[in-house]
C-alpha positions in Angstrom: -15.1 8.3 -27.6 -12.8 10.8 -29.1 -9.2 11.9 -27.6 -9.8 14.9 -25.1 -7.8 17.4 -25.4 -8.0 19.5 -22.3 -5.9 18.0 -19.2 -8.0 19.8 -16.7 -11.4 18.4 -18.2 -9.3 14.6 -18.2 -9.0 15.1 -14.3 -12.0 16.3 -13.8 -13.7 13.5 -15.0 -11.7 10.9 -13.8 -12.0 12.6 -10.3 -15.8 12.5 -10.9 -15.8 8.9 -11.9 -14.1 7.5 -9.1 -15.9 9.4 -6.5 -19.0 7.5 -8.4 -17.3 4.5 -7.9 -17.3 4.5 -4.2 -21.2 4.7 -4.3 -21.1 1.8 -6.8 -18.7 -0.2 -4.7 -21.1 0.0 -1.9 -24.0 -1.3 -3.4 -22.4 -4.3 -5.3 -20.1 -5.5 -2.2 -16.3 -4.8 -3.3 -13.7 -2.6 -2.4 -13.4 1.1 -4.1 -10.0 0.8 -4.8 -11.0 -1.8 -7.1 -13.2 0.1 -9.3 -10.4 3.1 -8.7 -7.6 1.0 -10.5 -10.5 -0.5 -13.4 -11.2 3.4 -14.2 -7.6 3.9 -14.3 -7.1 0.8 -17.0 -10.5 1.9 -19.1 -9.2 5.1 -19.3 -6.0 3.9 -20.8 -5.5 4.2 -24.5 -5.5 0.4 -25.1 -9.1 0.7 -24.2 -11.1 4.0 -24.5 -8.1 6.1 -25.7 -8.9 8.8 -23.2 -5.3 9.6 -21.7 -2.1 10.3 -23.3 1.2 12.4 -22.5 1.1 15.7 -23.1 4.0 16.8 -25.3 5.7 19.9 -25.8 3.2 21.6 -27.4 0.3 20.7 -25.0 -1.2 18.5 -27.6 -2.4 14.7 -26.5 -0.7 12.3 -28.6 -2.3 9.2 -28.3 0.5 7.7 -26.7 -0.2 5.8 -23.8 0.3 6.5 -20.5 3.6 5.1 -19.4 5.6 7.6 -16.9 6.7 5.1 -14.6 8.4 7.6 -12.9 5.9 10.0 -12.3 3.5 7.5 -11.4 6.1 6.6 -8.8 6.4 10.1 -7.0 3.2 10.8 -7.0 2.3 7.4 -5.7 4.7 8.1 -2.7 3.1 11.3 -1.8 -0.3 9.7 -2.2 0.6 7.3 0.2 2.3 9.9 2.5 -1.3 11.3 3.1 -2.8 8.1 3.5 -0.8 7.3 6.0 -1.1 10.2 7.9 -4.5 10.2 8.0 -4.9 6.5 9.0 -2.1 8.1 12.3 -4.1 10.6 13.2 -7.2 8.4 13.9 -5.5 5.7 15.6 -5.4 5.9 19.4 -2.3 4.9 21.1 -4.4 2.7 24.4 -5.0 0.7 21.6 -1.7 0.5 19.6 0.4 -0.2 22.8 -0.6 -3.3 23.6 -0.3 -4.8 20.3 3.1 -2.9 20.1 5.0 -6.5 19.7 3.3 -8.5 17.7 2.8 -5.3 15.1 6.9 -5.4 14.8 7.2 -8.9 14.7 4.4 -8.7 11.2 6.1 -6.1 10.3 9.5 -7.8 9.9 9.9 -11.0 10.5 6.2 -11.8 8.9 7.8 -9.8 5.8 10.6 -11.6 5.1 9.1 -15.3 6.0 6.5 -14.1 3.4 9.0 -13.4 0.9 10.7 -16.4 1.0 7.7 -19.0 0.9 6.2 -17.2 -2.1 9.8 -16.8 -3.8 10.3 -20.6 -3.1 7.1 -21.4 -4.6 6.9 -19.9 -7.4 10.1 -20.9 -8.8 9.4 -24.5 -8.2 6.4 -25.2 -8.9 5.4 -22.6 -11.3 8.8 -23.6 -13.7 7.0 -26.4 -14.3 4.2 -25.1 -16.2 6.6 -23.4 -18.6 5.8 -25.5 -21.2 1.8 -24.5 -21.5 3.3 -20.4 -21.9 1.9 -19.6 -18.6 3.7 -16.1 -18.6 6.4 -16.9 -16.4 9.3 -17.6 -19.2 12.2 -15.7 -18.9 12.5 -15.3 -15.3 15.7 -15.9 -13.0 15.5 -17.1 -9.5 16.7 -13.4 -8.3 14.1 -12.3 -10.1 10.8 -14.2 -8.8 12.7 -13.5 -5.6 11.9 -10.0 -6.4 8.4 -10.2 -7.3 7.7 -11.5 -4.1 9.7 -9.2 -1.9 7.6 -6.6 -3.6 4.3 -8.1 -2.6 5.4 -9.6 0.9 4.1 -6.5 2.7 0.2 -5.4 3.6 -0.9 -2.5 2.0 -2.0 0.4 4.5 -4.1 2.6 1.8 -6.2 -0.4 1.0 -6.7 -1.7 5.1 -7.3 1.5 5.9 -9.7 2.5 3.2 -11.5 -1.1 3.6 -12.0 -0.5 7.3 -13.4 2.9 6.9 -15.6 1.7 4.8 -17.0 -1.2 6.5 -20.1 -1.7 8.5 -18.8 -4.2 10.9 -14.9 -3.2 12.5 -12.8 -5.8 14.1 -12.4 -4.6 17.7 -10.2 -1.9 18.3 -7.0 -4.6 19.2 -7.2 -6.2 16.4 -7.7 -2.9 14.4 -5.2 -1.4 15.7 -2.6 -4.2 15.2 -3.7 -4.9 11.4 -3.1 -0.8 11.2 0.5 -1.0 12.8 1.3 -4.1 10.7 0.3 -2.1 7.2 1.5 1.3 8.6 5.2 0.0 9.4 6.0 -3.0 7.2 6.9 -1.1 4.2 10.4 -0.4 5.2 10.8 -4.3 5.1 9.6 -4.8 1.9 11.2 -1.5 0.4 14.7 -2.8 2.0 14.3 -6.2 0.4 13.2 -5.1 -2.7 16.1 -2.3 -3.5 18.5 -5.1 -1.8 17.3 -7.3 -4.6 17.2 -5.0 -7.4 21.1 -4.0 -6.2 21.9 -7.5 -6.3 20.7 -7.9 -10.1 23.0 -4.8 -11.4 25.7 -5.8 -9.5 25.4 -3.3 -6.9 25.1 -6.1 -3.5 25.9 -5.1 -0.5 27.1 -7.0 2.8 24.8 -9.2 4.5 25.4 -7.0 7.5 24.8 -3.8 6.0 21.6 -5.4 5.0 20.4 -6.1 8.5 21.9 -2.3 9.7 20.1 -0.4 7.0 16.7 -2.5 7.9 17.4 -1.1 11.8 18.5 2.2 10.8 15.6 2.6 8.2 13.1 1.2 11.3 14.8 3.3 14.4 15.1 6.5 12.8 11.9 6.5 10.9 10.3 5.7 14.6 12.7 8.4 15.9 11.7 11.0 13.8 7.6 10.4 13.8 7.8 10.9 17.0 9.7 14.0 17.5 7.6 15.5 14.7 4.6 14.4 16.0 5.0 15.8 19.7 6.9 19.1 18.3 3.6 19.4 16.0 0.8 18.6 18.5 2.3 21.3 20.8 2.7 23.6 18.3 -1.4 23.4 16.8 -2.3 23.7 21.1 -0.2 26.9 21.8 -0.5 28.9 18.2 -3.7 30.7 17.3 -4.7 31.2 14.1 -7.6 33.8 12.4 -9.1 31.3 10.5 -9.8 27.5 11.6 -9.3 26.0 8.2 -5.4 26.7 9.0 -5.7 24.2 11.4 -5.8 21.1 9.1 -2.9 22.4 6.7 -0.7 23.2 10.1 -1.0 19.8 10.7 -0.8 18.3 7.5 2.7 20.1 7.6 4.1 18.4 10.0 3.5 14.9 8.1 5.1 16.1 5.3 8.1 17.3 7.6 8.5 14.1 9.5 9.0 11.8 5.9 11.1 14.2 4.7 13.4 14.7 7.1 13.2 10.6 8.1 14.6 9.9 4.1 16.9 13.0 4.6 18.8 10.4 7.3 17.9 7.3 5.8 15.2 6.2 7.9 12.4 5.0 6.9 9.7 8.0 5.7 6.2 5.8 5.6 6.9 5.0 8.8 7.9 8.1 10.6 4.6 9.8 9.1 2.5 7.2 10.4 4.1 7.4 13.5 3.8 11.3 13.4 0.2 10.9 13.0 -0.4 8.6 15.5 1.5 11.2 18.2 -0.3 14.1 16.6 -4.0 12.7 17.0 -3.6 11.3 20.4 -2.3 15.0 21.7 -4.2 17.1 19.4 -6.7 18.8 21.9 -8.1 22.2 19.9 -9.9 21.9 16.4 -9.9 17.7 16.6 -13.0 17.4 14.5 -12.1 19.7 11.5 -8.7 18.7 11.4 -9.6 15.1 11.2 -12.5 15.7 8.8 -10.2 17.2 6.8 -7.7 14.7 6.6 -10.2 12.2 6.0 -11.4 14.2 2.9 -7.9 14.4 1.5 -7.2 11.0 1.9 -9.2 9.7 -0.2 -8.6 12.1 -3.1 -5.2 11.0 -2.4 -6.7 7.1 -2.9 -8.7 7.9 -6.0 -5.9 9.7 -7.7 -3.3 7.2 -6.5 -5.1 4.2 -7.9 -6.4 5.7 -11.0 -2.9 7.1 -11.7 -1.7 3.1 -11.1 -4.3 2.2 -13.3 -3.5 4.2 -15.9 0.1 2.3 -16.5 -1.4 -0.9 -17.2 -2.6 -2.0 -20.8 -5.6 -4.7 -20.0 -4.6 -7.1 -22.8 -1.0 -6.9 -21.6 -2.3 -9.2 -18.6 -4.3 -12.0 -20.0 -0.9 -13.3 -21.0 0.6 -13.3 -17.1 -3.2 -14.1 -15.7 -2.5 -18.1 -15.0 1.0 -17.8 -13.4 -0.4 -14.1 -11.1 -3.0 -16.4 -10.5 -1.4 -18.9 -8.7 1.2 -16.7 -7.1 -1.7 -14.7 -5.4 -3.8 -18.0 -4.2 0.0 -19.0 -2.7 0.4 -15.8 -1.4 -3.4 -15.7 -0.1 -3.7 -19.0 1.1 0.3 -20.5 2.3 2.5 -17.9 2.2 0.7 -15.1 4.2 -1.2 -17.5 7.1 1.6 -19.7 7.5 3.6 -16.3 8.3 1.2 -15.0 10.5 1.0 -18.2 12.2 4.8 -18.5 12.8 4.6 -15.1 14.1 1.8 -14.9 16.1 1.3 -18.2 17.7 4.1 -18.0 20.2 2.7 -15.0 21.7 -0.7 -16.7 22.3 -2.9 -14.5 20.3 -6.3 -16.5 19.8 -6.7 -18.7 16.8 -9.5 -17.2 15.7 -7.8 -13.7 15.2 -4.5 -15.5 13.8 -6.9 -16.6 11.0 -8.7 -13.2 10.6 -5.0 -11.4 10.2 -3.9 -14.2 8.0 -6.5 -13.3 5.7 -6.7 -9.5 5.9 -3.2 -9.4 4.1 -4.7 -6.8 1.3 -2.1 -5.7 -1.6 -2.6 -2.5 -2.8 -0.9 0.8 -4.0 2.7 0.2 -2.4 3.6 -3.2 -4.4 2.5 -1.5 -7.6 4.6 1.8 -6.4 7.4 -0.8 -5.9 7.1 -2.7 -9.3 7.6 0.6 -10.5 11.2 0.1 -9.4 12.6 -2.4 -11.7 12.6 0.2 -14.3 14.8 2.7 -12.4 17.2 -0.2 -12.3 17.0 -1.0 -16.1 16.0 -4.7 -15.1 15.3 -6.4 -19.1 12.1 -8.4 -17.7 10.5 -4.7 -16.1 7.3 -5.2 -17.6 6.8 -8.4 -17.1 7.4 -8.1 -13.5 4.9 -4.6 -13.3 2.4 -6.6 -14.9 2.3 -9.9 -12.8 2.4 -7.5 -9.6 -0.6 -5.9 -11.2 -2.4 -8.9 -11.5 -1.9 -10.0 -8.0 -2.9 -6.9 -6.8 -6.2 -7.0 -8.4 -7.1 -10.8 -7.2 -6.1 -9.8 -3.7 -8.4 -6.9 -3.5 -11.3 -8.9 -5.1 -11.1 -11.5 -3.1 -10.0 -10.4 0.2 -11.2 -7.1 0.5 -15.0 -7.8 -0.8 -14.8 -10.9 1.9 -13.4 -9.1 5.1 -17.0 -7.9 6.8 -18.2 -11.8 6.4 -15.0 -13.3 7.7 -15.1 -10.7 10.7 -18.2 -11.5 11.4 -17.8 -15.5 10.9 -14.7 -15.7 13.1 -16.3 -13.6 15.6 -14.0 -11.0 15.6 -16.0 -8.3 15.6 -16.7 -5.5 18.3 -19.9 -7.1 19.3 -18.9 -10.9 18.8 -15.5 -10.3 21.2 -15.5 -12.5 24.4 
């Protein structure tokens, strides 16, 4: 197909195909997020050549889309919308009993996953470098960076799979998984940035790292609760002439919570999720219209974000890292994630079948891909190699884990019907 010259036409086509992909995904039983990524990959210039940069004279030049900074910014806004919508639908009475295990998973679990995956990748995969597996040239610290980037589960992927699944895990288990995926980005971002600072010679002390982590978590949660409480109170008291204003008014508090948390060095993603939970549980008026609006907006954000992230990858570049990325993905799914979950939850007397299911719901999605754009900003030499490995791991995670979550929930008897 010849290169398209109208950006609006291109955007419309991609959105149209992305929406149709949700129907196809339901038919064939694969997560829609995977098809969104594939749409973006196929639309890139390395494949069909639909997308290119827009130059100063507004012409499409055929240059591959490689604006990692733009993708990072759009990805952050999309994640904000997705997390806020997920928080609005989360009921506090189901979150409260799982608060402690959720926090442990989102901190200690992420750290343990990073260490296990990093050590395996360095010691095991380096033995295979003679087979040219696409892992050559990476230092131990860069391998640890790879592990940190994929250490957290992805809220967008988890929320999306749960929304589209016919058989849901029981409410308590679903709340734990959503709480973990909505709050563990803080630890993954902190580890990623800390390692990048070390590589670029900007490392801080161990005390600084610990202090920064607690500051991000505490400030993020506090701002989220404050903005959420204020937002719910204002929505309940103010009267607008048009009903359509209420969902937009509610959305403004999501943006405010993220921006204010980031302004005082808190974690914006945690803040926006907490704000969503508070608003969603205190909202008494126009609840149906607010939730419907944000559900649709969340889907729009997912489609746009995953297609855009897919545009960053040339499919031909992935084959060179396929073996190394596959080995890392399998170890992450079958060893690193299960071991970290068992270590975190077994002392809390969580049921073995629930621990097993939580271990398998370790979907990687948009957050690792967005974090994989960070090395470019730090000028890391192997940034492109790191990005391709991360992208391949995410594809395997969404394909293998995302497509088996429903069957796994039934087999382990953790659905609502199968709950004791």
